[in-house]
C-alpha positions in Angstrom: 9.6 -9.5 -2.2 9.7 -13.2 -3.0 7.8 -13.8 -6.2 5.2 -16.6 -6.7 7.4 -18.3 -9.3 10.2 -18.5 -6.8 7.9 -20.2 -4.4 6.8 -22.6 -7.0 10.4 -23.5 -7.8 11.2 -23.9 -4.1 8.3 -26.2 -3.8 9.7 -28.3 -6.6 13.1 -28.4 -5.0 11.5 -29.5 -1.6 9.4 -32.2 -3.4 6.1 -30.7 -2.2 4.8 -30.5 -5.8 5.8 -32.3 -9.0 7.5 -30.7 -12.0 4.4 -31.2 -14.0 2.2 -29.5 -11.4 4.6 -26.6 -11.3 4.6 -26.3 -15.0 0.8 -26.2 -15.0 0.8 -23.4 -12.5 3.2 -21.3 -14.5 1.4 -22.0 -17.8 -2.1 -21.2 -16.5 -4.1 -18.6 -18.5 -2.2 -15.3 -18.2 -5.4 -13.3 -17.9 -9.1 -13.8 -17.5 -11.3 -11.8 -19.9 -14.5 -10.6 -18.3 -15.4 -8.3 -21.1 -15.2 -5.1 -19.0 -11.9 -6.2 -17.4 -8.9 -8.4 -18.2 -7.7 -9.9 -14.9 -3.9 -10.2 -14.9 -3.4 -13.6 -13.4 0.4 -13.5 -13.9 1.0 -10.2 -12.0 1.9 -12.0 -8.8 4.4 -14.2 -10.7 6.0 -11.1 -12.3 5.8 -8.7 -9.4 5.2 -10.7 -6.2 1.8 -9.1 -5.6 -1.6 -9.8 -7.2 -3.6 -7.2 -9.1 -5.3 -4.5 -7.0 -8.8 -3.3 -7.8 -9.2 0.4 -8.2 -12.8 1.0 -7.1 -13.5 4.5 -8.3 -15.3 4.5 -11.7 -16.3 0.8 -11.4 -19.7 -0.4 -10.6 -20.4 -2.7 -7.6 -21.3 -5.4 -10.1 -18.0 -5.1 -11.9 -16.0 -5.2 -8.6 -17.9 -8.3 -7.5 -17.0 -10.0 -10.9 -13.3 -9.1 -10.6 -13.1 -10.2 -7.0 -14.8 -13.5 -7.9 -12.3 -14.1 -10.8 -9.3 -13.3 -8.5 -10.6 -15.7 -5.8 -10.7 -18.5 -8.4 -7.0 -18.2 -8.9 -5.7 -17.4 -5.4 -6.7 -17.3 -1.7 -4.6 -14.3 -1.0 -6.2 -11.1 0.4 -7.6 -8.9 -2.3 -7.2 -5.1 -2.0 -9.9 -2.7 -3.3 -8.9 0.9 -3.2 -11.0 4.2 -3.6 -14.3 2.5 -2.9 -17.1 4.5 -1.2 -19.4 3.2 1.4 -22.5 2.8 -0.7 -20.6 0.8 -3.3 -18.9 -1.2 -0.6 -22.2 -2.1 1.0 -23.4 -3.5 -2.4 -20.2 -5.5 -2.8 -20.5 -6.8 0.8 -23.9 -8.2 0.0 -22.3 -10.6 -2.4 -18.7 -11.0 -1.3 -17.2 -11.2 2.2 -15.2 -8.0 2.6 -13.9 -5.9 5.5 -14.5 -2.2 4.7 -12.4 0.7 6.1 -14.4 3.8 5.5 -11.8 6.3 6.5 -9.3 4.9 4.0 -11.9 4.1 1.4 -10.4 0.6 1.2 -12.0 -2.9 1.2 -10.2 -6.1 1.8 -11.4 -9.5 0.8 -9.7 -12.3 2.7 -7.5 -12.5 5.8 -4.7 -10.1 6.5 -1.4 -12.0 6.3 1.1 -12.3 9.1 3.9 -9.7 8.8 6.9 -11.2 7.0 8.9 -8.0 6.2 12.4 -7.4 7.4 11.4 -4.6 9.8 8.7 -2.1 10.6 7.0 0.6 8.4 6.3 3.8 10.2 3.4 5.9 8.8 3.5 9.5 10.1 1.2 12.4 9.4 1.5 16.1 9.8 -2.1 16.5 11.0 -5.3 14.7 11.8 -6.7 15.7 8.4 -4.1 13.6 6.7 -5.2 10.4 8.4 -7.4 9.1 5.5 -4.4 9.1 3.2 -2.3 7.6 5.9 -4.8 4.8 6.5 -4.8 4.0 2.8 -1.0 3.7 3.0 -1.0 1.7 6.3 -3.7 -0.8 5.3 -2.0 -1.3 1.9 1.2 -2.1 3.7 -0.5 -4.5 6.1 -2.3 -6.3 3.3 1.2 -7.0 1.8 2.5 -8.5 5.0 4.1 -5.6 6.9 4.1 -4.5 10.5 3.0 -0.9 10.6 3.4 1.8 13.3 1.1 4.8 13.1 2.3 8.2 14.3 -0.5 10.6 13.6 -0.6 14.4 14.1 3.1 14.9 14.6 3.6 17.8 12.2 6.2 20.6 12.4 3.9 23.1 14.0 4.7 21.2 17.2 8.0 19.5 16.6 8.2 18.0 20.1 5.4 15.6 19.2 7.5 14.0 16.5 10.7 14.0 18.5 9.0 12.1 21.3 8.8 9.2 18.9 12.4 9.2 18.0 12.9 5.5 18.9 10.2 4.4 16.4 11.7 6.7 13.7 15.3 5.5 14.3 14.3 1.8 14.2 12.1 1.8 11.1 13.1 0.1 7.9 11.1 2.6 5.9 9.0 5.6 6.8 6.0 7.1 5.0 5.7 10.9 5.7 2.3 12.3 4.9 1.5 16.0 5.0 -0.4 18.8 3.4 0.1 22.6 3.9 3.8 23.2 3.2 4.8 19.5 3.4 7.7 20.1 5.7 7.3 16.8 7.6 9.1 14.7 5.0 12.3 16.9 5.2 12.3 16.8 9.0 11.9 13.0 9.1 14.4 12.6 6.3 17.0 14.5 8.4 16.4 12.2 11.4 16.1 8.7 9.9 18.7 6.4 8.4 16.1 4.5 6.2 14.3 5.4 3.0 11.5 8.0 3.4 8.5 8.1 1.1 6.8 11.5 1.1 3.1 11.8 0.3 1.8 15.3 -0.3 -1.9 15.7 0.5 -4.5 18.1 -0.8 -5.1 19.4 2.8 -4.4 23.2 3.1 -5.7 26.7 2.6 -6.0 28.4 -0.8 -2.4 28.9 -1.8 -1.7 25.2 -1.2 -3.3 24.6 -4.6 -4.8 21.3 -3.7 -1.5 19.7 -2.6 0.8 21.2 -5.3 2.6 23.3 -2.7 3.3 20.3 -0.5 4.3 18.3 -3.6 6.9 20.9 -4.7 8.3 21.3 -1.2 8.8 17.5 -0.9 10.4 17.3 -4.4 12.8 20.0 -3.3 13.6 18.4 0.0 17.2 19.1 1.2 17.2 15.8 3.1 18.8 12.9 1.3 16.9 9.6 0.9 13.4 11.2 0.4 11.3 10.0 -2.6 7.9 11.4 -3.5 4.7 9.9 -4.7 1.7 11.7 -6.2 -0.8 13.9 -4.2 -3.0 11.8 -1.9 -1.5 8.5 -3.2 -1.4 6.6 0.0 -1.8 3.3 -1.9 1.3 4.0 -4.0 3.3 4.8 -0.8 2.2 1.7 1.0 3.0 -0.5 -1.9 6.5 0.9 -2.4 7.2 0.8 1.3 6.3 -2.9 1.3 8.7 -3.6 -1.6 11.5 -1.9 0.3 10.6 -3.8 3.5 10.8 -7.1 1.7 13.8 -6.4 -0.5 16.5 -8.2 1.6 14.3 -11.3 1.7 14.1 -11.2 -2.1 
């Protein structure tokens, strides 16, 4: 992913901004201290993506304050994860956001146009995995990726997945999301020639142990090219997939 500092330097080279203006942008206050939060203003310069707001455990007032501070520094879309509807309604009364209840995600600002090198496929084993999948898909879209959703294509009916072989074969990165025994990631890993990010979910009966069974299955995948994020971590998968999908451009 191109970093903000690279864009600044390219603007200097093209003559669209002066050296002094570029220096000012780079030297701007590295963080904003709100008392209850220190906003990392240089994260986009370092990592290519601005700070994400983790909504769980924060009050609506705190989220509003953080969003306002971020908006002062950038017009980029701001991602708020793990935010419930009641809290989102309170934030929406003060800040213009789009709320996606199923994913527990709010977005302040416009979604960018896709600028990744290819497409990200988000696949789930079952319908119950969709909330985690939507967290992953929306995260990827906020960071400028085209996303293809393949939901309820688990191994209990393998023909459902195989009917989408074209999408699987043409993806630049695939996010495989499943609970139960977590076998979807291995199956997709055996079909695809791109990186596969496995996301175990807490969906399953008693012996699934809240997603630990799927986690261990995915960690022990016999398919090469499969990496694993934490249980129900759709955000982490979407973010990583975006980094992979922008790597050649970097």
